[in-house]
C-alpha positions, 0 to 999 in steps of 0.5 A, a space after each residue: 928158323 925159330 929162336 931157341 927156347 933157352 940159352 946155355 950157361 956154364 956155371 962159374 965158381 960160386 955161382 948161384 941161381 939168383 945170380 943167374 936170374 939177375 944176369 939174364 933177367 935183371 931180377 934176382 927173384 926170377 929163379 923159378 924158371 931157371 930151376 924148373 928148366 934144370 930140375 932133371 940135372 939133380 934127379 930126386 936129390 936136393 937142388 944145391 944153392 951153389 952150382 957146381 963149376 962147369 955145370 951147363 944149365 939152361 936159361 929159359 928165354 922169357 918174355 919181358 915183364 911189363 913196366 908199371 905205368 907209375 914207373 914211367 915218365 908221363 910222356 911214355 905212359 899209356 893214354 887212358 
């Protein structure tokens, strides 16, 4: 059995793409994958900034972003 390519999320009142990105990815700037996965929900029309309450959106499962060595303590940095 393989893991799902996405999770499903039901939008709450006043929820936005950036709040979903922060909730699931820890980075409010990673809205792109979520918006692309849900583009079909809005047809050719504009994508709303605030999601309609009750709308089920797909949250793609992404590989974690690597942490820069400079942000790690010395004992966790990759050896040169």
